[in-house]
C-alpha positions in Angstrom: 115.8 100.2 118.4 118.7 98.4 116.9 122.1 98.1 118.7 125.4 97.3 117.1 128.7 96.5 118.9 131.9 97.9 117.5 133.8 94.8 118.4 131.3 92.7 116.4 132.2 95.0 113.4 135.9 94.3 113.9 135.1 90.6 114.1 133.4 90.8 110.7 136.3 92.7 109.3 138.8 90.1 110.6 136.8 87.3 109.0 136.7 89.1 105.7 140.5 89.7 105.8 141.0 86.0 106.4 138.9 85.2 103.3 135.8 84.1 105.1 132.6 85.0 103.3 130.2 86.9 105.5 126.5 87.3 104.8 123.8 89.1 106.6 120.3 87.6 106.5 117.4 89.1 108.4 113.6 89.2 108.4 113.8 92.9 108.7 114.0 95.3 105.8 115.4 98.1 108.0 117.5 100.9 106.4 119.7 101.0 109.5 120.6 97.3 109.0 121.4 98.0 105.3 123.6 100.9 106.3 125.4 98.8 108.9 126.1 96.0 106.3 127.3 98.6 103.8 129.6 100.1 106.4 131.1 96.7 107.1 131.4 95.9 103.3 129.2 92.9 103.5 128.3 92.1 99.9 125.7 89.4 100.6 122.8 91.2 102.2 119.4 89.5 102.4 116.8 91.8 103.9 113.1 91.1 104.6 113.7 87.3 104.3 110.8 85.4 105.8 112.0 81.9 104.9 115.7 81.9 105.5 116.1 78.1 104.8 114.7 78.7 101.3 117.2 81.5 100.7 120.3 79.4 101.7 120.7 77.6 98.3 121.1 81.0 96.5 124.0 81.9 98.8 125.6 78.4 98.5 125.4 78.4 94.7 126.8 81.9 94.4 129.9 81.0 96.4 130.3 77.3 95.5 129.7 76.1 99.0 127.7 73.3 100.6 125.4 73.8 103.6 128.0 71.9 105.7 130.5 74.8 105.0 128.2 77.3 106.7 128.3 78.7 110.2 125.0 80.4 111.0 124.3 82.6 114.1 120.7 82.9 115.1 118.6 84.3 117.9 114.9 83.7 117.2 112.4 81.2 115.9 112.7 82.3 112.3 116.3 81.1 112.4 115.5 77.5 113.4 114.8 76.2 109.8 118.1 77.4 108.4 120.0 76.4 111.5 118.9 72.8 111.0 120.5 72.8 107.5 123.9 74.3 108.1 127.1 72.7 109.2 127.6 74.7 112.4 124.5 76.4 113.9 125.2 78.9 116.7 122.8 80.6 119.1 123.6 83.8 120.9 123.4 83.8 124.7 120.0 85.5 124.8 118.5 83.5 122.0 115.1 81.9 122.5 115.1 78.3 123.7 114.0 76.9 120.3 117.1 78.3 118.8 119.4 77.1 121.6 117.9 73.6 121.2 119.2 73.3 117.6 122.5 75.0 118.2 125.9 73.2 118.3 127.3 76.2 120.2 125.9 78.9 122.4 127.9 82.1 122.8 128.7 83.5 126.2 127.8 87.0 124.9 124.4 88.3 124.0 123.4 89.5 120.6 124.5 93.1 120.1 126.9 92.7 122.9 129.9 91.0 121.3 128.5 87.6 120.3 129.5 88.1 116.6 133.1 88.9 117.7 133.1 85.8 119.8 132.0 83.7 116.8 134.6 85.4 114.6 137.4 84.5 117.0 136.1 80.9 117.3 136.1 80.6 113.5 139.6 82.1 113.1 141.0 79.9 115.9 139.7 76.8 114.1 141.1 77.6 110.7 
């Protein structure tokens, strides 16, 4: 089962309106995740990615960014490698301990329960 929070969706929309590039990268290749990304108009969708760190350069090159420019939100061990490369790694409140150990920030909210909205507000406040 996959759960999405409506306020997370609004957070993504607010980021996009502010000119922030939003990407979705997941180890899953689930049609429901693809539908959610399409509904939120996320252009950069990376499904079924087993090595997320190896996929990062493609995103960076496409948008003329450096790894230091990237905020990445993770929750499980397959996120650790990419989190070690980006400028601001974030763990959701219910992330595994390995992810929390490499995070610069841990959300108050759990994944699927408003953590993305919390991150969006943090980014917009810091701009």
